[in-house]
N, C-alpha and C positions, 0 to 999 in steps of 0.2 A: 647686379650688371650697371656700372655707370655710364650714364649717358646714353641708356639704349632707348631707342623712341618707341612708342606704344603701334601697334599694327594695326590699323583702322581699315577695313573693308569696305569701300562706299561702292554704293549704288546708284547712278546718275542716269534719273528718267526723263526725259523731257523731248517733245517733239519740236520743241522752238532750238534749233541747231545754230542759231547765230549766237548765243549766248554760252554755248558749250566751252568752245575755246579758253574765253575768259575764265570760266569759272574751274575748266581743266588747269590752267596757269596759275591760278592762286590756291587750287590745292598742292600743285607742284611746289610752292613757295612756303608752302607751312613748313616749321620748322621743328615744333613737339610730338609730330606725326609721322608716320611712316604710313603715307596713303597707297592703299592697293585698290584701282578705279576700275569699277566694272560700268558698262553704258550701255541701256535699251533706250529706244525711241517710243516706243508702244506702252502706253499704260493702261493698257487693254491686259496685258499678261504678266503682271507685276507679283501674282503670287507662284507663278511657275520659277520666274527670275530669283527670287527669294530662296525657293527651295533650290535652286542652282547656285546660286553664289555666294549663301548665307552671308549677307552683309550686316555690319555691324551700325550701320548708318545707309539713310538714304535722303541723298539729294532730290527734291523733284521740281522741276523747272515748268513753273504755270505760265501760260499766256493769259490766264485768266483769274481774277480774283475769285470767283464762283467753284474753281476747282478745287479751292484750298480750305474748304469746310473740315476740318481735321477730322470728326468724327464718323461722317458719310466716307471721307476717303477712304479711313483705316478699314472700315468695315466692307467697303465695296471691293476694295483691292486685296482685301485679306491679309492685312499686314498686322503682326502683332503687336502688342503694347513694348514688348521689349528690345523693336526696334525703332529707335528716334527718327525722326523726320523733318530735315529741316526745308522748309517749302522758298523756295526762289520766286517771289515775285516780280510784275513789272514797275510795282513801286510799294510803299507800307499801305496798308488798308487803310480804308478811313476810321473805321472804328477798331479800337482794339479787340482781337481774337485771344481770348485767353479760356483756357478750361483746365482741367485737373492733369493733364499728362504732360509728356517730356518734349513736345514740336517748340519747333523756333520760326519764325518768320524773317526771311532777308530781301530788301528790294536788290534786285539783279543791276541797276544803274549803278547802285552806292556799294558793289561787292568788291572786296579786296583780300589778300590772304590772311591780314590781321582780323579783320571781322568773322571771316569764315573758321579760322583758329577758332576765335572766342567764341563762336556759336557752337561749334564742335566739343569746345569742354563746358560750355553751358548745358547741351543736351546730353552728355555723359555723366555729369553729375546732377541734373533731373532723375535720371535714367535712375542712376544710385539712389536717390533719396525714395523714387516710385517702387524700387525693388524693394527696400527697407521697409516702406509703408505694406507693399504685399504681403511681406513675412510678417510684420505684427500683427496686421488684418487675420492672417490665417493661424496664427500663434494665439489669437485671442479667441479665436471661434474654439479651438482645440482645448483650448482653457477652460472656454466657457462650458463645453460639453462633458469635460472631465470634471467639473464644478458640479453640474446638474446629476452627474451619476453619483456622486460622492453623495451630495443633498438627498438623493432617491434611496441609496442604500443605508444612509442612518436613519432616513424616517423610517425606512421599513425594519430596521431594528429596535428602533424606540415604540414603534405601535406593535410589534410583536412582544416586548419584555412584558413579563408579567409582575416587574416591580413599578413601583409610582413613580412616572417621570411627569415634571410640569413645570410651567413657568409663570412667571407674573410680571406685572409692569411695574413701573416706580412707584406707584403708590400702594402696592402691594396687591391688586386685583388680580387672580389669576385669569390668564389668559390661555392657557393651554393645558390639556390633560393627555397623555396618550391613551390609545382606545382600550387598552386594558382598565382604565378607570373613568373611561367619559361615560 
């Protein structure tokens, strides 16, 4: 379908209602995505809101930088890693806050439709990489398990064989005999 926009369900969380109209205006101006916005004021009830709204993205308006420690915020609010968060801060954090997940930080004072659209694109791109990495990690674990099973089966066959099976190193010194011959 040519010209179709990607629909993004956004959950806007924040006690600071002064910033909300500006953010909503920026979201409405975004051209690349069709934004379906849900808003909650209480950050204490995020888990049930995620269950209720099934957001693709969370925008979290923070009035303090300490609210935005990614890992603790995610675990306390029970937000799965599959939902990216854009933290909207009063200003840029003094030190860079980086970790291995998909989230983004934006200063509320400098927010614009362009900046928000670019951040949404960035977190979804990171989310794609994060999901690929998770898949590769799971696939790697499965292949390692299969390899170990195959190795153990081979070892059992070799050890139970009555035929001489042996190995030697590059200089010809014997390094292994199967159990029947050791």
